[in-house]
Biopython code that builds the backbone (N, CA, C, O; Angstrom):
import numpy as np
from Bio.PDB.StructureBuilder import StructureBuilder

atoms = [
    (1, "MET", "N", (1.739, -12.521, 8.742)),
    (1, "MET", "CA", (0.834, -11.442, 8.412)),
    (1, "MET", "C", (0.660, -10.488, 9.584)),
    (1, "MET", "O", (0.291, -9.328, 9.401)),
    (2, "ALA", "N", (0.925, -10.977, 10.773)),
    (2, "ALA", "CA", (0.789, -10.112, 11.943)),
    (2, "ALA", "C", (1.745, -8.926, 11.858)),
    (2, "ALA", "O", (1.381, -7.808, 12.221)),
    (3, "LEU", "N", (2.964, -9.165, 11.382)),
    (3, "LEU", "CA", (3.929, -8.070, 11.241)),
    (3, "LEU", "C", (3.470, -7.056, 10.196)),
    (3, "LEU", "O", (3.640, -5.851, 10.385)),
    (4, "ALA", "N", (2.897, -7.529, 9.109)),
    (4, "ALA", "CA", (2.402, -6.616, 8.079)),
    (4, "ALA", "C", (1.233, -5.782, 8.607)),
    (4, "ALA", "O", (1.159, -4.582, 8.343)),
    (5, "ASN", "N", (0.330, -6.408, 9.345)),
    (5, "ASN", "CA", (-0.786, -5.665, 9.936)),
    (5, "ASN", "C", (-0.290, -4.662, 10.974)),
    (5, "ASN", "O", (-0.821, -3.556, 11.069)),
    (6, "ASP", "N", (0.728, -5.042, 11.753)),
    (6, "ASP", "CA", (1.315, -4.098, 12.720)),
    (6, "ASP", "C", (1.935, -2.907, 12.004)),
    (6, "ASP", "O", (1.838, -1.775, 12.478)),
    (7, "ALA", "N", (2.572, -3.160, 10.865)),
    (7, "ALA", "CA", (3.170, -2.062, 10.104)),
    (7, "ALA", "C", (2.094, -1.102, 9.590)),
    (7, "ALA", "O", (2.271, 0.116, 9.638)),
    (8, "VAL", "N", (0.988, -1.648, 9.102)),
    (8, "VAL", "CA", (-0.113, -0.792, 8.632)),
    (8, "VAL", "C", (-0.648, 0.048, 9.792)),
    (8, "VAL", "O", (-0.919, 1.237, 9.626)),
    (9, "THR", "N", (-0.797, -0.561, 10.953)),
    (9, "THR", "CA", (-1.299, 0.159, 12.127)),
    (9, "THR", "C", (-0.333, 1.267, 12.532)),
    (9, "THR", "O", (-0.763, 2.378, 12.841)),
    (10, "LYS", "N", (0.951, 0.980, 12.536)),
    (10, "LYS", "CA", (1.946, 2.001, 12.912)),
    (10, "LYS", "C", (1.953, 3.166, 11.933)),
    (10, "LYS", "O", (2.059, 4.323, 12.338)),
    (11, "VAL", "N", (1.840, 2.861, 10.652)),
    (11, "VAL", "CA", (1.790, 3.928, 9.650)),
    (11, "VAL", "C", (0.535, 4.765, 9.850)),
    (11, "VAL", "O", (0.595, 5.994, 9.823)),
    (12, "ARG", "N", (-0.592, 4.110, 10.048)),
    (12, "ARG", "CA", (-1.855, 4.840, 10.264)),
    (12, "ARG", "C", (-1.755, 5.759, 11.474)),
    (12, "ARG", "O", (-2.161, 6.919, 11.404)),
    (13, "ARG", "N", (-1.222, 5.256, 12.575)),
    (13, "ARG", "CA", (-1.084, 6.070, 13.786)),
    (13, "ARG", "C", (-0.129, 7.239, 13.580)),
    (13, "ARG", "O", (-0.413, 8.361, 13.998)),
    (14, "ARG", "N", (1.012, 6.972, 12.929)),
    (14, "ARG", "CA", (1.999, 8.028, 12.704)),
    (14, "ARG", "C", (1.445, 9.124, 11.813)),
    (14, "ARG", "O", (1.615, 10.308, 12.104)),
    (15, "VAL", "N", (0.783, 8.740, 10.728)),
    (15, "VAL", "CA", (0.221, 9.728, 9.806)),
    (15, "VAL", "C", (-0.865, 10.548, 10.498)),
    (15, "VAL", "O", (-0.932, 11.763, 10.309)),
    (16, "THR", "N", (-1.706, 9.910, 11.285)),
    (16, "THR", "CA", (-2.750, 10.631, 12.012)),
    (16, "THR", "C", (-2.116, 11.641, 12.967)),
    (16, "THR", "O", (-2.570, 12.781, 13.064)),
    (17, "TRP", "N", (-1.078, 11.222, 13.661)),
    (17, "TRP", "CA", (-0.413, 12.132, 14.597)),
    (17, "TRP", "C", (0.226, 13.302, 13.850)),
    (17, "TRP", "O", (0.147, 14.442, 14.309)),
    (18, "GLU", "N", (0.854, 13.036, 12.712)),
    (18, "GLU", "CA", (1.485, 14.106, 11.937)),
    (18, "GLU", "C", (0.465, 15.088, 11.370)),
    (18, "GLU", "O", (0.723, 16.291, 11.322)),
    (19, "LEU", "N", (-0.691, 14.585, 10.941)),
    (19, "LEU", "CA", (-1.702, 15.452, 10.343)),
    (19, "LEU", "C", (-2.494, 16.253, 11.378)),
    (19, "LEU", "O", (-2.863, 17.402, 11.136)),
    (20, "LYS", "N", (-2.752, 15.635, 12.533)),
    (20, "LYS", "CA", (-3.686, 16.245, 13.480)),
    (20, "LYS", "C", (-3.083, 16.593, 14.823)),
    (20, "LYS", "O", (-3.754, 17.192, 15.663)),
    (21, "ASP", "N", (-1.831, 16.232, 15.042)),
    (21, "ASP", "CA", (-1.158, 16.467, 16.329)),
    (21, "ASP", "C", (-1.918, 15.859, 17.500)),
    (21, "ASP", "O", (-1.922, 16.407, 18.602)),
    (22, "ARG", "N", (-2.551, 14.741, 17.253)),
    (22, "ARG", "CA", (-3.265, 14.010, 18.296)),
    (22, "ARG", "C", (-3.515, 12.594, 17.828)),
    (22, "ARG", "O", (-3.312, 12.266, 16.659)),
    (23, "ARG", "N", (-3.958, 11.757, 18.751)),
    (23, "ARG", "CA", (-4.341, 10.396, 18.392)),
    (23, "ARG", "C", (-5.619, 10.416, 17.571)),
    (23, "ARG", "O", (-6.373, 11.389, 17.597)),
    (24, "GLY", "N", (-5.855, 9.333, 16.846)),
    (24, "GLY", "CA", (-7.086, 9.220, 16.077)),
    (24, "GLY", "C", (-8.265, 8.934, 16.980)),
    (24, "GLY", "O", (-8.105, 8.394, 18.075)),
    (25, "GLY", "N", (-9.444, 9.297, 16.520)),
    (25, "GLY", "CA", (-10.665, 9.063, 17.275)),
    (25, "GLY", "C", (-11.804, 8.686, 16.351)),
    (25, "GLY", "O", (-11.615, 8.524, 15.145)),
    (26, "LYS", "N", (-12.975, 8.549, 16.919)),
    (26, "LYS", "CA", (-14.139, 8.095, 16.155)),
    (26, "LYS", "C", (-14.464, 8.991, 14.965)),
    (26, "LYS", "O", (-15.009, 8.520, 13.967)),
    (27, "VAL", "N", (-14.139, 10.263, 15.061)),
    (27, "VAL", "CA", (-14.479, 11.197, 13.983)),
    (27, "VAL", "C", (-13.472, 11.155, 12.828)),
    (27, "VAL", "O", (-13.721, 11.751, 11.780)),
    (28, "ASP", "N", (-12.355, 10.470, 13.000)),
    (28, "ASP", "CA", (-11.309, 10.427, 11.980)),
    (28, "ASP", "C", (-11.520, 9.244, 11.037)),
    (28, "ASP", "O", (-11.654, 8.109, 11.495)),
    (29, "PRO", "N", (-11.550, 9.494, 9.729)),
    (29, "PRO", "CA", (-11.792, 8.411, 8.769)),
    (29, "PRO", "C", (-10.767, 7.282, 8.856)),
    (29, "PRO", "O", (-11.127, 6.111, 8.740)),
    (30, "GLU", "N", (-9.506, 7.621, 9.057)),
    (30, "GLU", "CA", (-8.495, 6.561, 9.116)),
    (30, "GLU", "C", (-8.656, 5.697, 10.360)),
    (30, "GLU", "O", (-8.339, 4.508, 10.337)),
    (31, "TRP", "N", (-9.144, 6.286, 11.439)),
    (31, "TRP", "CA", (-9.390, 5.506, 12.656)),
    (31, "TRP", "C", (-10.661, 4.665, 12.481)),
    (31, "TRP", "O", (-10.706, 3.505, 12.891)),
    (32, "ALA", "N", (-11.682, 5.254, 11.873)),
    (32, "ALA", "CA", (-12.934, 4.534, 11.662)),
    (32, "ALA", "C", (-12.753, 3.341, 10.725)),
    (32, "ALA", "O", (-13.508, 2.372, 10.804)),
    (33, "ASN", "N", (-11.764, 3.403, 9.844)),
    (33, "ASN", "CA", (-11.517, 2.324, 8.879)),
    (33, "ASN", "C", (-10.364, 1.411, 9.289)),
    (33, "ASN", "O", (-9.867, 0.638, 8.470)),
    (34, "ARG", "N", (-9.938, 1.491, 10.534)),
    (34, "ARG", "CA", (-8.767, 0.723, 10.962)),
    (34, "ARG", "C", (-8.963, -0.780, 10.810)),
    (34, "ARG", "O", (-8.026, -1.482, 10.431)),
    (35, "ARG", "N", (-10.147, -1.285, 11.093)),
    (35, "ARG", "CA", (-10.405, -2.722, 10.945)),
    (35, "ARG", "C", (-10.426, -3.139, 9.485)),
    (35, "ARG", "O", (-9.967, -4.227, 9.139)),
    (36, "ARG", "N", (-10.955, -2.280, 8.631)),
    (36, "ARG", "CA", (-10.975, -2.592, 7.202)),
    (36, "ARG", "C", (-9.561, -2.657, 6.646)),
    (36, "ARG", "O", (-9.279, -3.470, 5.765)),
    (37, "LEU", "N", (-8.670, -1.812, 7.149)),
    (37, "LEU", "CA", (-7.283, -1.833, 6.696)),
    (37, "LEU", "C", (-6.591, -3.152, 7.039)),
    (37, "LEU", "O", (-5.662, -3.566, 6.346)),
    (38, "LEU", "N", (-7.037, -3.801, 8.094)),
    (38, "LEU", "CA", (-6.413, -5.043, 8.532)),
    (38, "LEU", "C", (-7.095, -6.283, 7.954)),
    (38, "LEU", "O", (-6.600, -7.399, 8.117)),
    (39, "THR", "N", (-8.216, -6.091, 7.287)),
    (39, "THR", "CA", (-8.973, -7.196, 6.718)),
    (39, "THR", "C", (-8.452, -7.518, 5.323)),
    (39, "THR", "O", (-8.103, -6.614, 4.564)),
    (40, "ALA", "N", (-8.398, -8.795, 4.989)),
    (40, "ALA", "CA", (-7.961, -9.206, 3.655)),
    (40, "ALA", "C", (-8.902, -8.630, 2.608)),
    (40, "ALA", "O", (-10.110, -8.550, 2.829)),
    (41, "ARG", "N", (-8.353, -8.233, 1.476)),
    (41, "ARG", "CA", (-9.141, -7.589, 0.423)),
    (41, "ARG", "C", (-10.325, -8.444, -0.014)),
    (41, "ARG", "O", (-11.423, -7.919, -0.197)),
    (42, "GLU", "N", (-10.126, -9.742, -0.184)),
    (42, "GLU", "CA", (-11.217, -10.581, -0.675)),
    (42, "GLU", "C", (-12.320, -10.776, 0.354)),
    (42, "GLU", "O", (-13.401, -11.255, 0.012)),
    (43, "ARG", "N", (-12.073, -10.419, 1.589)),
    (43, "ARG", "CA", (-13.110, -10.530, 2.618)),
    (43, "ARG", "C", (-13.929, -9.257, 2.766)),
    (43, "ARG", "O", (-14.942, -9.247, 3.465)),
    (44, "LEU", "N", (-13.499, -8.193, 2.118)),
    (44, "LEU", "CA", (-14.247, -6.935, 2.145)),
    (44, "LEU", "C", (-15.237, -6.913, 0.988)),
    (44, "LEU", "O", (-14.920, -7.345, -0.120)),
    (45, "SER", "N", (-16.430, -6.411, 1.253)),
    (45, "SER", "CA", (-17.371, -6.219, 0.148)),
    (45, "SER", "C", (-16.867, -5.061, -0.711)),
    (45, "SER", "O", (-16.051, -4.256, -0.262)),
    (46, "GLN", "N", (-17.345, -4.985, -1.917)),
    (46, "GLN", "CA", (-16.934, -3.896, -2.803)),
    (46, "GLN", "C", (-17.278, -2.541, -2.184)),
    (46, "GLN", "O", (-16.489, -1.599, -2.269)),
    (47, "LYS", "N", (-18.437, -2.444, -1.570)),
    (47, "LYS", "CA", (-18.863, -1.192, -0.946)),
    (47, "LYS", "C", (-17.921, -0.805, 0.195)),
    (47, "LYS", "O", (-17.504, 0.349, 0.286)),
    (48, "ASN", "N", (-17.581, -1.766, 1.068)),
    (48, "ASN", "CA", (-16.680, -1.472, 2.176)),
    (48, "ASN", "C", (-15.290, -1.087, 1.686)),
    (48, "ASN", "O", (-14.669, -0.174, 2.228)),
    (49, "PHE", "N", (-14.803, -1.779, 0.664)),
    (49, "PHE", "CA", (-13.490, -1.463, 0.130)),
    (49, "PHE", "C", (-13.458, -0.054, -0.456)),
    (49, "PHE", "O", (-12.542, 0.720, -0.176)),
    (50, "VAL", "N", (-14.457, 0.275, -1.268)),
    (50, "VAL", "CA", (-14.503, 1.597, -1.898)),
    (50, "VAL", "C", (-14.636, 2.689, -0.837)),
    (50, "VAL", "O", (-13.992, 3.733, -0.939)),
    (51, "THR", "N", (-15.454, 2.459, 0.165)),
    (51, "THR", "CA", (-15.610, 3.430, 1.253)),
    (51, "THR", "C", (-14.278, 3.654, 1.954)),
    (51, "THR", "O", (-13.864, 4.796, 2.157)),
    (52, "MET", "N", (-13.609, 2.575, 2.323)),
    (52, "MET", "CA", (-12.324, 2.685, 2.998)),
    (52, "MET", "C", (-11.322, 3.438, 2.126)),
    (52, "MET", "O", (-10.681, 4.388, 2.577)),
    (53, "TRP", "N", (-11.197, 3.006, 0.884)),
    (53, "TRP", "CA", (-10.199, 3.579, -0.019)),
    (53, "TRP", "C", (-10.433, 5.075, -0.216)),
    (53, "TRP", "O", (-9.509, 5.875, -0.070)),
    (54, "ASN", "N", (-11.658, 5.451, -0.543)),
    (54, "ASN", "CA", (-11.945, 6.855, -0.847)),
    (54, "ASN", "C", (-11.795, 7.768, 0.361)),
    (54, "ASN", "O", (-11.283, 8.880, 0.230)),
    (55, "THR", "N", (-12.231, 7.322, 1.532)),
    (55, "THR", "CA", (-12.106, 8.185, 2.708)),
    (55, "THR", "C", (-10.653, 8.350, 3.131)),
    (55, "THR", "O", (-10.244, 9.441, 3.526)),
    (56, "ILE", "N", (-9.880, 7.292, 3.054)),
    (56, "ILE", "CA", (-8.468, 7.417, 3.433)),
    (56, "ILE", "C", (-7.706, 8.191, 2.369)),
    (56, "ILE", "O", (-6.811, 8.971, 2.696)),
    (57, "TYR", "N", (-8.043, 7.991, 1.113)),
    (57, "TYR", "CA", (-7.409, 8.742, 0.030)),
    (57, "TYR", "C", (-7.639, 10.243, 0.207)),
    (57, "TYR", "O", (-6.725, 11.041, 0.001)),
    (58, "ALA", "N", (-8.838, 10.619, 0.582)),
    (58, "ALA", "CA", (-9.157, 12.038, 0.773)),
    (58, "ALA", "C", (-8.497, 12.606, 2.025)),
    (58, "ALA", "O", (-8.182, 13.795, 2.066)),
    (59, "GLU", "N", (-8.285, 11.790, 3.032)),
    (59, "GLU", "CA", (-7.777, 12.259, 4.319)),
    (59, "GLU", "C", (-6.251, 12.323, 4.377)),
    (59, "GLU", "O", (-5.701, 13.192, 5.054)),
    (60, "ASP", "N", (-5.562, 11.425, 3.684)),
    (60, "ASP", "CA", (-4.098, 11.317, 3.773)),
    (60, "ASP", "C", (-3.464, 11.814, 2.480)),
    (60, "ASP", "O", (-3.400, 11.060, 1.509)),
    (61, "PRO", "N", (-2.993, 13.058, 2.437)),
    (61, "PRO", "CA", (-2.422, 13.590, 1.199)),
    (61, "PRO", "C", (-1.117, 12.902, 0.790)),
    (61, "PRO", "O", (-0.759, 12.913, -0.388)),
    (62, "SER", "N", (-0.412, 12.310, 1.738)),
    (62, "SER", "CA", (0.851, 11.637, 1.420)),
    (62, "SER", "C", (0.639, 10.222, 0.885)),
    (62, "SER", "O", (1.567, 9.635, 0.329)),
    (63, "ALA", "N", (-0.545, 9.671, 1.039)),
    (63, "ALA", "CA", (-0.912, 8.312, 0.605)),
    (63, "ALA", "C", (-0.076, 7.227, 1.283)),
    (63, "ALA", "O", (0.054, 6.127, 0.747)),
    (64, "GLN", "N", (0.482, 7.518, 2.435)),
    (64, "GLN", "CA", (1.296, 6.542, 3.148)),
    (64, "GLN", "C", (0.456, 5.393, 3.703)),
    (64, "GLN", "O", (0.904, 4.247, 3.720)),
    (65, "ILE", "N", (-0.754, 5.696, 4.154)),
    (65, "ILE", "CA", (-1.604, 4.647, 4.719)),
    (65, "ILE", "C", (-1.996, 3.650, 3.635)),
    (65, "ILE", "O", (-1.910, 2.440, 3.842)),
    (66, "LEU", "N", (-2.423, 4.150, 2.489)),
    (66, "LEU", "CA", (-2.809, 3.251, 1.400)),
    (66, "LEU", "C", (-1.596, 2.517, 0.841)),
    (66, "LEU", "O", (-1.726, 1.372, 0.408)),
    (67, "SER", "N", (-0.433, 3.137, 0.838)),
    (67, "SER", "CA", (0.782, 2.452, 0.384)),
    (67, "SER", "C", (1.108, 1.280, 1.305)),
    (67, "SER", "O", (1.492, 0.208, 0.838)),
    (68, "ALA", "N", (0.956, 1.484, 2.597)),
    (68, "ALA", "CA", (1.193, 0.391, 3.548)),
    (68, "ALA", "C", (0.162, -0.720, 3.344)),
    (68, "ALA", "O", (0.496, -1.902, 3.421)),
    (69, "TYR", "N", (-1.081, -0.341, 3.086)),
    (69, "TYR", "CA", (-2.129, -1.332, 2.834)),
    (69, "TYR", "C", (-1.810, -2.146, 1.572)),
    (69, "TYR", "O", (-1.946, -3.370, 1.572)),
    (70, "ILE", "N", (-1.394, -1.478, 0.520)),
    (70, "ILE", "CA", (-1.059, -2.167, -0.732)),
    (70, "ILE", "C", (0.116, -3.122, -0.515)),
    (70, "ILE", "O", (0.101, -4.247, -1.015)),
    (71, "ALA", "N", (1.125, -2.681, 0.223)),
    (71, "ALA", "CA", (2.278, -3.548, 0.509)),
    (71, "ALA", "C", (1.839, -4.780, 1.293)),
    (71, "ALA", "O", (2.312, -5.887, 1.035)),
    (72, "LYS", "N", (0.939, -4.588, 2.245)),
    (72, "LYS", "CA", (0.429, -5.728, 3.025)),
    (72, "LYS", "C", (-0.287, -6.722, 2.112)),
    (72, "LYS", "O", (-0.090, -7.930, 2.236)),
    (73, "GLU", "N", (-1.108, -6.224, 1.208)),
    (73, "GLU", "CA", (-1.840, -7.105, 0.300)),
    (73, "GLU", "C", (-0.895, -7.799, -0.683)),
    (73, "GLU", "O", (-1.114, -8.961, -1.024)),
    (74, "GLU", "N", (0.138, -7.116, -1.138)),
    (74, "GLU", "CA", (1.127, -7.743, -2.022)),
    (74, "GLU", "C", (1.866, -8.858, -1.281)),
    (74, "GLU", "O", (2.133, -9.916, -1.852)),
    (75, "LEU", "N", (2.194, -8.621, -0.021)),
    (75, "LEU", "CA", (2.852, -9.656, 0.779)),
    (75, "LEU", "C", (1.930, -10.868, 0.944)),
    (75, "LEU", "O", (2.394, -12.008, 0.898)),
    (76, "ARG", "N", (0.646, -10.634, 1.135)),
    (76, "ARG", "CA", (-0.320, -11.739, 1.223)),
    (76, "ARG", "C", (-0.311, -12.561, -0.063)),
    (76, "ARG", "O", (-0.415, -13.787, -0.021)),
    (77, "THR", "N", (-0.187, -11.889, -1.201)),
    (77, "THR", "CA", (-0.140, -12.592, -2.483)),
    (77, "THR", "C", (1.090, -13.494, -2.559)),
    (77, "THR", "O", (1.000, -14.646, -2.984)),
    (78, "VAL", "N", (2.235, -12.961, -2.144)),
    (78, "VAL", "CA", (3.463, -13.763, -2.160)),
    (78, "VAL", "C", (3.319, -14.963, -1.232)),
    (78, "VAL", "O", (3.644, -16.088, -1.613)),
    (79, "LEU", "N", (2.841, -14.731, -0.035)),
    (79, "LEU", "CA", (2.713, -15.821, 0.931)),
    (79, "LEU", "C", (1.697, -16.860, 0.475)),
    (79, "LEU", "O", (1.879, -18.048, 0.739)),
    (80, "SER", "N", (0.642, -16.443, -0.197)),
    (80, "SER", "CA", (-0.346, -17.416, -0.683)),
    (80, "SER", "C", (0.249, -18.287, -1.783)),
    (80, "SER", "O", (-0.116, -19.455, -1.915)),
    (81, "THR", "N", (1.159, -17.729, -2.571)),
    (81, "THR", "CA", (1.829, -18.512, -3.601)),
    (81, "THR", "C", (2.679, -19.603, -2.973)),
    (81, "THR", "O", (2.690, -20.740, -3.446)),
    (82, "VAL", "N", (3.383, -19.260, -1.915)),
    (82, "VAL", "CA", (4.228, -20.231, -1.225)),
    (82, "VAL", "C", (3.367, -21.287, -0.549)),
    (82, "VAL", "O", (3.664, -22.480, -0.614)),
    (83, "ARG", "N", (2.304, -20.841, 0.097)),
    (83, "ARG", "CA", (1.441, -21.743, 0.860)),
    (83, "ARG", "C", (0.757, -22.781, -0.029)),
    (83, "ARG", "O", (0.607, -23.934, 0.374)),
    (84, "CYS", "N", (0.342, -22.386, -1.227)),
    (84, "CYS", "CA", (-0.384, -23.321, -2.092)),
    (84, "CYS", "C", (0.555, -24.230, -2.878)),
    (84, "CYS", "O", (0.092, -25.072, -3.647)),
    (85, "GLY", "N", (1.852, -24.077, -2.700)),
    (85, "GLY", "CA", (2.808, -24.962, -3.345)),
    (85, "GLY", "C", (2.977, -24.726, -4.828)),
    (85, "GLY", "O", (3.179, -25.672, -5.589)),
    (86, "ALA", "N", (2.897, -23.462, -5.253)),
    (86, "ALA", "CA", (3.074, -23.140, -6.665)),
    (86, "ALA", "C", (4.523, -23.420, -7.076)),
    (86, "ALA", "O", (5.394, -23.642, -6.234)),
    (87, "ASP", "N", (4.753, -23.405, -8.373)),
    (87, "ASP", "CA", (6.103, -23.705, -8.833)),
    (87, "ASP", "C", (7.073, -22.615, -8.355)),
    (87, "ASP", "O", (6.670, -21.463, -8.192)),
    (88, "PRO", "N", (8.327, -22.963, -8.132)),
    (88, "PRO", "CA", (9.308, -22.021, -7.583)),
    (88, "PRO", "C", (9.502, -20.767, -8.439)),
    (88, "PRO", "O", (9.732, -19.683, -7.903)),
    (89, "HIS", "N", (9.410, -20.909, -9.763)),
    (89, "HIS", "CA", (9.585, -19.743, -10.633)),
    (89, "HIS", "C", (8.512, -18.682, -10.348)),
    (89, "HIS", "O", (8.817, -17.493, -10.251)),
    (90, "ARG", "N", (7.284, -19.114, -10.219)),
    (90, "ARG", "CA", (6.177, -18.183, -9.945)),
    (90, "ARG", "C", (6.358, -17.515, -8.585)),
    (90, "ARG", "O", (6.106, -16.320, -8.433)),
    (91, "THR", "N", (6.790, -18.284, -7.612)),
    (91, "THR", "CA", (7.025, -17.724, -6.273)),
    (91, "THR", "C", (8.139, -16.687, -6.329)),
    (91, "THR", "O", (8.000, -15.606, -5.757)),
    (92, "ARG", "N", (9.244, -16.994, -7.008)),
    (92, "ARG", "CA", (10.353, -16.033, -7.121)),
    (92, "ARG", "C", (9.899, -14.772, -7.848)),
    (92, "ARG", "O", (10.277, -13.662, -7.473)),
    (93, "HIS", "N", (9.087, -14.947, -8.889)),
    (93, "HIS", "CA", (8.591, -13.795, -9.640)),
    (93, "HIS", "C", (7.753, -12.869, -8.749)),
    (93, "HIS", "O", (7.935, -11.651, -8.766)),
    (94, "ARG", "N", (6.844, -13.450, -7.981)),
    (94, "ARG", "CA", (6.010, -12.629, -7.104)),
    (94, "ARG", "C", (6.822, -11.989, -5.983)),
    (94, "ARG", "O", (6.549, -10.855, -5.587)),
    (95, "LEU", "N", (7.817, -12.708, -5.470)),
    (95, "LEU", "CA", (8.680, -12.135, -4.445)),
    (95, "LEU", "C", (9.485, -10.978, -5.022)),
    (95, "LEU", "O", (9.666, -9.960, -4.353)),
    (96, "HIS", "N", (9.965, -11.115, -6.238)),
    (96, "HIS", "CA", (10.699, -10.034, -6.890)),
    (96, "HIS", "C", (9.805, -8.815, -7.079)),
    (96, "HIS", "O", (10.228, -7.687, -6.825)),
    (97, "ARG", "N", (8.567, -9.039, -7.525)),
    (97, "ARG", "CA", (7.621, -7.917, -7.686)),
    (97, "ARG", "C", (7.340, -7.229, -6.362)),
    (97, "ARG", "O", (7.145, -6.014, -6.320)),
    (98, "PHE", "N", (7.319, -7.997, -5.281)),
    (98, "PHE", "CA", (7.068, -7.406, -3.966)),
    (98, "PHE", "C", (8.267, -6.598, -3.500)),
    (98, "PHE", "O", (8.109, -5.495, -2.977)),
    (99, "LEU", "N", (9.462, -7.138, -3.685)),
    (99, "LEU", "CA", (10.662, -6.465, -3.182)),
    (99, "LEU", "C", (11.108, -5.287, -4.038)),
    (99, "LEU", "O", (11.659, -4.317, -3.519)),
    (100, "TYR", "N", (10.876, -5.364, -5.338)),
    (100, "TYR", "CA", (11.337, -4.320, -6.253)),
    (100, "TYR", "C", (10.191, -3.808, -7.109)),
    (100, "TYR", "O", (10.197, -4.017, -8.322)),
    (101, "PRO", "N", (9.210, -3.147, -6.515)),
    (101, "PRO", "CA", (8.024, -2.741, -7.293)),
    (101, "PRO", "C", (8.315, -1.706, -8.366)),
    (101, "PRO", "O", (7.663, -1.723, -9.410)),
    (102, "THR", "N", (9.269, -0.805, -8.154)),
    (102, "THR", "CA", (9.507, 0.237, -9.148)),
    (102, "THR", "C", (10.240, -0.290, -10.362)),
    (102, "THR", "O", (10.193, 0.332, -11.423)),
    (103, "ARG", "N", (10.912, -1.412, -10.239)),
    (103, "ARG", "CA", (11.614, -1.985, -11.382)),
    (103, "ARG", "C", (10.687, -2.795, -12.278)),
    (103, "ARG", "O", (10.955, -2.946, -13.470)),
    (104, "THR", "N", (9.610, -3.312, -11.721)),
    (104, "THR", "CA", (8.736, -4.174, -12.509)),
    (104, "THR", "C", (7.448, -3.499, -12.924)),
    (104, "THR", "O", (6.763, -3.991, -13.820)),
    (105, "ARG", "N", (7.098, -2.389, -12.303)),
    (105, "ARG", "CA", (5.869, -1.684, -12.643)),
    (105, "ARG", "C", (6.176, -0.224, -12.908)),
    (105, "ARG", "O", (6.933, 0.400, -12.164)),
    (106, "ALA", "N", (5.603, 0.318, -13.951)),
    (106, "ALA", "CA", (5.773, 1.738, -14.242)),
    (106, "ALA", "C", (4.882, 2.545, -13.326)),
    (106, "ALA", "O", (3.754, 2.149, -13.028)),
    (107, "THR", "N", (5.386, 3.663, -12.886)),
    (107, "THR", "CA", (4.593, 4.558, -12.056)),
    (107, "THR", "C", (4.342, 5.840, -12.827)),
    (107, "THR", "O", (5.280, 6.417, -13.377)),
    (108, "PRO", "N", (3.111, 6.297, -12.880)),
    (108, "PRO", "CA", (2.809, 7.490, -13.656)),
    (108, "PRO", "C", (3.445, 8.746, -13.083)),
    (108, "PRO", "O", (3.633, 9.718, -13.815)),
    (109, "SER", "N", (3.783, 8.759, -11.796)),
    (109, "SER", "CA", (4.350, 9.960, -11.195)),
    (109, "SER", "C", (5.855, 10.070, -11.399)),
    (109, "SER", "O", (6.447, 11.087, -11.038)),
    (110, "SER", "N", (6.483, 9.056, -11.963)),
    (110, "SER", "CA", (7.923, 9.111, -12.168)),
    (110, "SER", "C", (8.261, 8.818, -13.630)),
    (110, "SER", "O", (8.659, 7.705, -13.973)),
    (111, "PRO", "N", (8.096, 9.840, -14.496)),
    (111, "PRO", "CA", (8.393, 9.607, -15.908)),
    (111, "PRO", "C", (9.898, 9.408, -16.106)),
    (111, "PRO", "O", (10.717, 9.956, -15.369)),
    (112, "THR", "N", (10.230, 8.629, -17.095)),
    (112, "THR", "CA", (11.641, 8.409, -17.395)),
    (112, "THR", "C", (11.955, 8.991, -18.753)),
    (112, "THR", "O", (11.141, 8.919, -19.673)),
    (113, "ALA", "N", (13.137, 9.570, -18.879)),
    (113, "ALA", "CA", (13.557, 10.134, -20.157)),
    (113, "ALA", "C", (14.064, 9.007, -21.042)),
    (113, "ALA", "O", (14.665, 8.044, -20.565)),
    (114, "SER", "N", (13.816, 9.142, -22.322)),
    (114, "SER", "CA", (14.315, 8.117, -23.237)),
    (114, "SER", "C", (15.824, 8.286, -23.366)),
    (114, "SER", "O", (16.331, 9.398, -23.215)),
    (115, "PRO", "N", (16.553, 7.204, -23.642)),
    (115, "PRO", "CA", (18.003, 7.288, -23.727)),
    (115, "PRO", "C", (18.506, 8.230, -24.819)),
    (115, "PRO", "O", (19.606, 8.769, -24.701)),
    (116, "SER", "N", (17.726, 8.438, -25.874)),
    (116, "SER", "CA", (18.175, 9.308, -26.958)),
    (116, "SER", "C", (17.911, 10.779, -26.671)),
    (116, "SER", "O", (18.433, 11.641, -27.378)),
    (117, "THR", "N", (17.118, 11.086, -25.655)),
    (117, "THR", "CA", (16.800, 12.451, -25.330)),
    (117, "THR", "C", (17.798, 12.989, -24.311)),
    (117, "THR", "O", (17.897, 12.448, -23.210)),
    (118, "PRO", "N", (18.537, 14.041, -24.653)),
    (118, "PRO", "CA", (19.498, 14.574, -23.675)),
    (118, "PRO", "C", (18.754, 15.261, -22.532)),
    (118, "PRO", "O", (17.685, 15.838, -22.730)),
    (119, "ALA", "N", (19.325, 15.193, -21.356)),
    (119, "ALA", "CA", (18.723, 15.833, -20.196)),
    (119, "ALA", "C", (18.917, 17.338, -20.287)),
    (119, "ALA", "O", (19.972, 17.805, -20.718)),
    (120, "ARG", "N", (17.918, 18.089, -19.888)),
    (120, "ARG", "CA", (18.000, 19.548, -19.921)),
    (120, "ARG", "C", (18.722, 20.029, -18.672)),
    (120, "ARG", "O", (18.553, 19.475, -17.587)),
    (121, "SER", "N", (19.509, 21.043, -18.839)),
    (121, "SER", "CA", (20.185, 21.622, -17.690)),
    (121, "SER", "C", (19.306, 22.703, -17.099)),
    (121, "SER", "O", (18.638, 23.436, -17.828)),
    (122, "SER", "N", (19.306, 22.802, -15.795)),
    (122, "SER", "CA", (18.481, 23.836, -15.148)),
    (122, "SER", "C", (19.252, 25.127, -15.100)),
    (122, "SER", "O", (20.452, 25.134, -14.826)),
    (123, "ARG", "N", (18.573, 26.214, -15.365)),
    (123, "ARG", "CA", (19.222, 27.536, -15.387)),
    (123, "ARG", "C", (18.842, 28.355, -14.227)),
    (123, "ARG", "O", (19.300, 29.491, -14.096)),
]
sb = StructureBuilder()
sb.init_structure("model")
sb.init_model(0)
sb.init_chain("A")
sb.init_seg("    ")
for serial, (resi, resn, name, xyz) in enumerate(atoms, 1):
    if name == "N":
        sb.init_residue(resn, " ", resi, " ")
    sb.init_atom(name, np.array(xyz, "f"), 0.0, 1.0, " ", f" {name:<3s}", serial, name[0])
structure = sb.get_structure()
């Protein structure tokens, strides 16, 4: 989990630098929520989670920080499955969902054309 937390920290720092051309500080929401980003979801109160999510969502238009946070939490789910000794099929399923999220979950921002609908040519 240390590597996943380091990845979240690196993404947070990089995005802050790209947005503000400086390091983060006390006045920056992503810096103020840095500890919450590293805390396991179930250890955060609902209020703290919502505060963290909404402030970072408003501050980061690319959503890279929250994407890194979600990936970290998904990895925690996979590792918890392995740690508790669940059946191998369930572990493989969760690992597949972690490694290939776009194949197993639909994303509203990427609509797919139906096979019977011909693609339109751009003019």
